[in-house]
Rosetta silent file (secondary structure, phi, psi, omega in degrees, C-alpha in Angstrom):
SEQUENCE: MSQSFLESVKNRRSIYAITNEPILSDEKLEELIQQAVKHTPSAFNSQTARVVVLFSEQSKRLWDITSDTLKKIVPEENFESTAQRMTMFGSGYGTILFFEDMQVVESLQEQFQEYKENFPTWSQQSSGMVQYVIWTALSDEGYGASLQHYNPLIDDAVKSEWNLPSSWKLMSQMPFGKVVAPAGEKEFQPIEERLHVFK
SCORE:     score description
SCORE:     0.000 S_00000001
   1 L     0.000  121.592 -174.839   84.503   77.228  123.727 S_00000001
   2 L   -78.315  151.459  178.215   81.721   74.861  122.759 S_00000001
   3 H   -63.730  -34.220 -179.647   79.942   72.657  125.252 S_00000001
   4 H   -63.494  -37.040  177.216   80.631   69.621  123.053 S_00000001
   5 H   -64.994  -45.434  179.325   84.368   70.227  123.378 S_00000001
   6 H   -62.748  -35.758  176.931   84.113   70.495  127.168 S_00000001
   7 H   -64.081  -39.343  177.084   82.090   67.290  127.262 S_00000001
   8 H   -62.779  -41.522  178.568   84.857   65.544  125.334 S_00000001
   9 H   -62.030  -43.517 -179.354   87.397   66.856  127.846 S_00000001
  10 H   -66.673  -37.128 -173.080   85.276   65.585  130.751 S_00000001
  11 H   -78.733  -21.673  179.982   84.663   62.171  129.195 S_00000001
  12 L   -69.565  124.176 -179.211   88.293   61.323  128.452 S_00000001
  13 L  -139.938  166.684  172.226   89.579   59.012  131.183 S_00000001
  14 E   -79.121  116.528 -179.026   92.268   56.403  131.739 S_00000001
  15 L  -117.643  124.099 -176.621   90.707   53.106  130.641 S_00000001
  16 L  -105.684  -30.550 -178.859   92.619   49.889  131.219 S_00000001
  17 L   -85.919  100.652 -175.522   90.047   47.171  130.497 S_00000001
  18 E  -134.117  157.720  175.597   90.004   47.044  126.686 S_00000001
  19 E  -126.667  174.659 -179.073   89.495   44.498  123.918 S_00000001
  20 L   -95.432   17.362  176.180   90.508   44.221  120.281 S_00000001
  21 L   -67.409  135.241 -177.491   86.957   44.495  118.938 S_00000001
  22 L   -74.288  148.523  171.635   86.858   47.027  116.085 S_00000001
  23 L  -118.762  -58.633  172.898   84.934   50.285  116.294 S_00000001
  24 L  -103.855  160.972  171.756   86.319   52.268  113.364 S_00000001
  25 L   -69.405  159.158  176.789   88.109   50.884  110.325 S_00000001
  26 H   -57.915  -37.466 -179.130   91.886   51.106  110.365 S_00000001
  27 H   -63.629  -42.022  178.981   91.640   53.721  107.615 S_00000001
  28 H   -67.014  -39.044  177.097   89.330   55.908  109.722 S_00000001
  29 H   -63.152  -44.835  178.331   91.607   55.538  112.721 S_00000001
  30 H   -59.558  -42.402  179.747   94.631   56.522  110.667 S_00000001
  31 H   -63.097  -43.134  178.774   92.779   59.582  109.362 S_00000001
  32 H   -59.423  -46.835 -177.739   91.786   60.622  112.885 S_00000001
  33 H   -69.020  -39.068  176.710   95.354   60.318  114.144 S_00000001
  34 H   -57.506  -46.146 -178.786   96.759   62.087  111.081 S_00000001
  35 H   -64.472  -39.399  178.915   94.479   65.068  111.663 S_00000001
  36 H   -63.802  -45.977  179.502   95.421   65.215  115.333 S_00000001
  37 H   -63.843  -42.699 -176.310   99.149   65.150  114.580 S_00000001
  38 H   -64.344  -39.944 -168.681   98.804   67.704  111.793 S_00000001
  39 H  -104.533    1.554  175.437   96.793   70.289  113.711 S_00000001
  40 L   -78.848  132.847 -175.251   98.245   70.088  117.236 S_00000001
  41 L   -72.331  160.835  176.236  100.378   73.190  117.912 S_00000001
  42 L  -149.673  152.203 -178.877  104.091   73.248  118.659 S_00000001
  43 H   -60.038  134.397 -179.425  106.568   75.941  119.678 S_00000001
  44 H    59.619   20.054 -174.066  107.953   77.858  116.665 S_00000001
  45 H    51.091   39.665 -173.247  105.709   75.583  114.581 S_00000001
  46 L   -73.280  -23.558  176.244  108.542   73.097  114.965 S_00000001
  47 L    51.112   52.155 -176.123  106.279   70.043  114.488 S_00000001
  48 L   -80.538  -14.030 -176.551  108.615   67.825  116.490 S_00000001
  49 E   -67.653  137.989  173.119  106.029   65.126  117.244 S_00000001
  50 E  -129.748  133.111 -173.834  106.463   61.738  115.616 S_00000001
  51 E  -129.140  135.530  176.873  103.775   59.093  116.022 S_00000001
  52 E  -121.156  128.512  179.373  103.789   55.364  115.280 S_00000001
  53 E  -107.750  124.288  179.413  100.538   53.384  115.234 S_00000001
  54 E  -112.976  120.811  177.808  100.734   49.648  115.894 S_00000001
  55 E  -101.884  153.976  170.740   97.703   47.501  115.127 S_00000001
  56 H    40.582 -113.565 -173.827   96.877   43.942  116.262 S_00000001
  57 H   -63.730  -31.233  177.262   99.952   41.669  116.171 S_00000001
  58 H   -65.778  -39.245  177.000  102.319   44.628  115.938 S_00000001
  59 H   -65.035  -44.917  178.402  100.809   46.027  119.124 S_00000001
  60 H   -60.339  -36.212  178.907  101.114   42.670  120.884 S_00000001
  61 H   -61.211  -40.152  178.192  104.733   42.563  119.787 S_00000001
  62 H   -57.969  -45.724 -176.107  105.379   45.855  121.581 S_00000001
  63 H   -75.703  -22.769  170.043  104.046   44.506  124.850 S_00000001
  64 H   -67.438  -42.875  177.666  106.025   41.278  124.415 S_00000001
  65 H   -60.905  -44.125 -179.386  109.150   43.402  124.016 S_00000001
  66 H   -64.405  -42.299  178.563  108.219   45.391  127.103 S_00000001
  67 H   -61.748  -46.153  179.674  107.537   42.223  129.087 S_00000001
  68 H   -61.886  -37.155  178.967  110.866   40.686  128.054 S_00000001
  69 H   -66.923  -44.506 -177.268  112.663   43.894  129.039 S_00000001
  70 H   -70.015  -29.403  177.988  111.001   44.080  132.437 S_00000001
  71 H   -57.752  -28.357 -177.294  111.723   40.408  133.179 S_00000001
  72 L   -76.145  -17.228 -174.854  115.386   41.365  133.318 S_00000001
  73 L  -124.493  -17.796  179.445  114.896   43.890  136.108 S_00000001
  74 L   -92.679  128.028  178.280  111.729   42.891  138.019 S_00000001
  75 L   -55.368  140.349 -174.539  112.252   40.144  140.635 S_00000001
  76 H   -55.555  -37.430 -177.889  110.623   36.899  139.546 S_00000001
  77 H   -70.472  -15.262  179.554  108.439   36.731  142.645 S_00000001
  78 H  -106.932    4.542 -169.673  107.002   40.170  141.795 S_00000001
  79 H   -82.174  -17.555 -174.210  106.595   39.679  138.057 S_00000001
  80 H   -59.453  -43.939 -179.897  103.074   38.227  137.969 S_00000001
  81 H   -66.616  -35.021  176.388  101.352   41.614  138.329 S_00000001
  82 H   -65.303  -44.198  179.176  103.649   43.058  135.662 S_00000001
  83 H   -61.070  -38.566  178.271  102.812   40.189  133.313 S_00000001
  84 H   -64.396  -38.804  177.443   99.106   40.815  133.868 S_00000001
  85 H   -64.741  -42.449 -179.812   99.532   44.481  132.924 S_00000001
  86 H   -62.529  -41.200  177.502  101.390   43.545  129.751 S_00000001
  87 H   -63.651  -41.664 -179.991   98.620   41.113  128.796 S_00000001
  88 H   -62.172  -46.875  179.772   96.007   43.777  129.503 S_00000001
  89 H   -65.718  -37.832 -178.117   97.745   46.372  127.325 S_00000001
  90 H   -75.693  -10.159 -177.845   98.344   43.840  124.564 S_00000001
  91 L   -86.450   -1.819 -179.684   94.692   42.783  124.478 S_00000001
  92 L   -79.383 -173.672 -179.481   93.565   46.087  122.947 S_00000001
  93 L   -79.501  -28.521 -179.092   93.059   46.998  119.319 S_00000001
  94 E  -173.313  179.932  176.443   96.365   48.809  119.019 S_00000001
  95 E  -139.815  137.586  176.986   99.022   50.958  120.628 S_00000001
  96 E  -106.844  129.109  177.680  100.195   54.425  119.687 S_00000001
  97 E  -103.129  131.137  179.686  103.832   55.347  120.286 S_00000001
  98 E  -109.471  128.586  179.240  104.683   59.002  120.807 S_00000001
  99 E  -126.841  162.326  166.215  108.136   60.324  119.985 S_00000001
 100 E  -122.027  136.210  179.561  109.869   63.678  119.717 S_00000001
 101 E   -84.361  102.736 -174.564  112.465   64.213  116.994 S_00000001
 102 H   -72.241  -18.418  174.730  115.437   65.500  118.965 S_00000001
 103 H   -64.060  -39.816  177.394  117.321   66.362  115.778 S_00000001
 104 H   -67.857  -43.122  179.268  114.750   69.094  115.163 S_00000001
 105 H   -59.597  -46.244 -178.859  114.963   70.236  118.788 S_00000001
 106 H   -66.594  -34.840  176.824  118.752   70.459  118.628 S_00000001
 107 H   -63.722  -41.430  177.838  118.583   72.348  115.333 S_00000001
 108 H   -66.176  -36.267  177.207  116.293   74.921  116.920 S_00000001
 109 H   -62.015  -37.684  178.563  118.662   75.224  119.862 S_00000001
 110 H   -70.883  -38.658 -177.617  121.462   76.075  117.448 S_00000001
 111 H   -72.852  -36.116 -173.990  119.355   78.583  115.512 S_00000001
 112 L  -124.099   77.180 -175.018  117.913   80.375  118.529 S_00000001
 113 H   -58.848  -32.598 -177.107  120.606   80.434  121.180 S_00000001
 114 H   -67.186  -18.776  179.054  118.651   82.803  123.414 S_00000001
 115 H  -112.662   14.246 -171.324  115.982   80.099  123.841 S_00000001
 116 L   -51.598  -44.820 -176.373  118.329   77.120  123.889 S_00000001
 117 L   -71.512  -18.538 -174.822  117.362   75.917  127.359 S_00000001
 118 L   -85.504  -26.583 -170.674  113.647   76.168  126.596 S_00000001
 119 H   -61.528  -39.144  176.037  113.361   73.960  123.527 S_00000001
 120 H   -61.545  -38.253  177.346  113.474   70.585  125.344 S_00000001
 121 H   -65.784  -44.959  179.581  110.686   71.809  127.641 S_00000001
 122 H   -63.865  -33.972  176.623  108.657   73.108  124.713 S_00000001
 123 H   -62.161  -44.808  178.976  109.180   69.780  122.961 S_00000001
 124 H   -64.228  -38.802  178.082  107.700   67.939  125.940 S_00000001
 125 H   -63.051  -42.821  178.241  104.768   70.351  126.026 S_00000001
 126 H   -61.942  -42.427  178.989  104.104   69.735  122.341 S_00000001
 127 H   -62.505  -43.827  178.316  104.255   65.994  122.877 S_00000001
 128 H   -59.219  -39.037 -179.869  101.807   66.250  125.762 S_00000001
 129 H   -66.334  -44.836 -178.398   99.386   68.181  123.589 S_00000001
 130 H   -67.672  -34.466  175.086   99.413   65.693  120.722 S_00000001
 131 H   -61.600  -45.040 -177.227   98.974   62.832  123.195 S_00000001
 132 H   -68.094  -40.471  179.769   95.990   64.579  124.739 S_00000001
 133 H   -63.155  -46.421  179.787   94.386   65.461  121.405 S_00000001
 134 H   -65.220  -43.240  179.958   94.647   61.879  120.149 S_00000001
 135 H   -58.793  -46.514 -179.175   93.480   60.457  123.476 S_00000001
 136 H   -67.802  -39.252  177.594   90.423   62.722  123.518 S_00000001
 137 H   -63.277  -41.137  176.755   89.643   62.024  119.855 S_00000001
 138 H   -62.695  -42.815  178.968   89.783   58.269  120.521 S_00000001
 139 H   -59.642  -41.725  178.927   87.496   58.705  123.514 S_00000001
 140 H   -59.880  -28.624 -178.545   84.978   60.578  121.353 S_00000001
 141 L   -91.239    2.152  176.941   84.849   57.556  119.037 S_00000001
 142 L    98.365    6.131  178.586   84.192   55.136  121.880 S_00000001
 143 E   -87.324  147.686  168.813   87.728   53.862  122.498 S_00000001
 144 E  -100.571  145.871 -179.232   89.294   53.443  125.894 S_00000001
 145 E  -151.901  161.744  173.319   92.971   54.302  126.280 S_00000001
 146 L  -143.266  163.570 -178.749   95.641   54.901  128.882 S_00000001
 147 L  -111.403  124.062 -178.048   99.070   56.473  128.810 S_00000001
 148 E  -117.045  156.855 -176.412  102.073   54.334  129.735 S_00000001
 149 L  -137.963   78.378  175.931  105.732   55.219  130.209 S_00000001
 150 L   -97.039    7.519  170.467  108.082   52.267  129.799 S_00000001
 151 L   -80.923  147.841    4.511  110.629   54.524  128.171 S_00000001
 152 L   -90.239    8.208 -175.505  113.595   54.698  128.269 S_00000001
 153 L   -57.745  -36.104 -174.116  113.792   50.996  129.167 S_00000001
 154 L  -104.359    3.276 -172.776  112.375   49.871  125.818 S_00000001
 155 H   -53.584  -54.102 -174.881  113.671   52.664  123.578 S_00000001
 156 H   -63.497  -41.812 -179.115  116.465   50.792  121.823 S_00000001
 157 H   -65.626  -38.518  179.612  114.407   47.634  121.292 S_00000001
 158 H   -66.323  -45.891 -179.809  111.490   49.628  119.867 S_00000001
 159 H   -63.082  -37.915  179.597  113.688   51.557  117.441 S_00000001
 160 H   -69.488  -44.112 -176.751  115.353   48.343  116.327 S_00000001
 161 H   -62.087  -41.064 -176.432  112.081   46.395  115.905 S_00000001
 162 L  -111.197   15.587  173.166  110.428   49.037  113.724 S_00000001
 163 L    52.314   54.560 -177.348  113.568   50.541  112.180 S_00000001
 164 L   -98.455  152.880 -177.538  112.982   54.030  113.550 S_00000001
 165 L   -60.277  144.324 -179.047  115.464   56.931  113.433 S_00000001
 166 L   -66.171  -22.261 -178.411  117.938   57.184  116.285 S_00000001
 167 L   -78.631   -9.312  179.938  117.007   60.850  116.789 S_00000001
 168 E   -80.814  125.940  178.804  113.460   59.935  117.812 S_00000001
 169 E  -102.745  120.838 -179.839  112.986   60.012  121.597 S_00000001
 170 E   -71.299  128.268 -177.444  110.201   57.787  122.919 S_00000001
 171 E  -106.161  -38.944 -177.404  107.873   59.745  125.202 S_00000001
 172 E  -168.569  169.240  178.877  104.957   57.410  125.939 S_00000001
 173 E  -130.366  134.970 -177.193  102.852   54.469  124.824 S_00000001
 174 E  -123.892   93.022  172.769   99.043   54.524  124.481 S_00000001
 175 E   -71.330  140.185 -179.038   97.256   51.143  124.316 S_00000001
 176 E  -143.255  157.486  178.721   93.660   51.543  123.124 S_00000001
 177 E   179.340 -175.395  178.644   90.647   49.407  122.369 S_00000001
 178 E   -69.011  137.510 -175.504   86.955   48.896  122.923 S_00000001
 179 E   -72.108  127.710  174.915   85.963   49.642  126.516 S_00000001
 180 L   -96.174  -43.200  179.776   85.168   46.612  128.677 S_00000001
 181 L  -137.884  134.104 -178.552   84.792   48.437  131.994 S_00000001
 182 L   -71.245  166.194  175.235   84.478   52.194  132.535 S_00000001
 183 L   -69.733  153.969  178.081   86.781   54.249  134.705 S_00000001
 184 L   -77.533 -178.490  178.826   85.848   54.662  138.353 S_00000001
 185 L   -62.914  139.162 -178.559   84.791   57.842  140.077 S_00000001
 186 L  -105.672  132.710  177.677   87.402   60.571  139.859 S_00000001
 187 L   -92.454  144.115 -179.481   88.283   62.767  142.818 S_00000001
 188 L  -123.914  138.181  170.424   89.067   66.439  142.312 S_00000001
 189 L   -68.979  154.932  177.019   90.995   68.880  144.444 S_00000001
 190 L   -55.840  127.402 -176.223   89.080   72.072  145.238 S_00000001
 191 H   -62.422  -26.471  179.263   89.234   74.181  142.085 S_00000001
 192 H   -64.362  -23.197  178.101   89.825   77.265  144.231 S_00000001
 193 H   -83.128  -16.111 -174.105   93.222   75.848  145.155 S_00000001
 194 H  -109.421  -20.653 -176.358   94.162   75.324  141.525 S_00000001
 195 L  -128.002  126.998  176.562   92.690   78.333  139.751 S_00000001
 196 L  -121.986  132.675 -178.316   93.136   81.989  140.695 S_00000001
 197 L  -120.417  131.632  177.352   91.369   84.780  138.827 S_00000001
 198 L  -121.596  132.016  179.758   92.262   88.479  139.035 S_00000001
 199 L  -120.071    0.000    0.000   90.079   91.220  137.581 S_00000001
């Protein structure tokens, strides 16, 4: 394991203060994300991850949809902080949507009955890995990002807006952009409580 890889792991943080100033070209960003999606592992090499990249106005549209959805369920007197979050997420360079294709998951469940109960869990693990790989790759290029979970509240509206397959299950949303303010100090639990080694 190279030190440069570990440094990338250490440097990736949740960054909320972002702007839409460009760092890489859209083409370079697409290439980075393509490579991450292509080479992230999945159970049975099932490749269930589906990723949608929204730039500029398309990204803002996502957070408008999310804001409109939340207005219906968040009390008006409490909505100001929610509106501020939506504005913050929409002020970045783009947003990445992570999905899992449940049609593939269900097909694997039919093919391998002995593992039927495991495939949804393995699908989530695969999704987590591709999210982490993309997040870390963006961080290496100087982008700040965070992971949001407004699913399943916005699922139907998102699929309708971008004409996405009904079998795609929305897992998370990742707004990203140029870093305005770094993340604060991070606290860690004692590693001895989290890692046990037997020789």
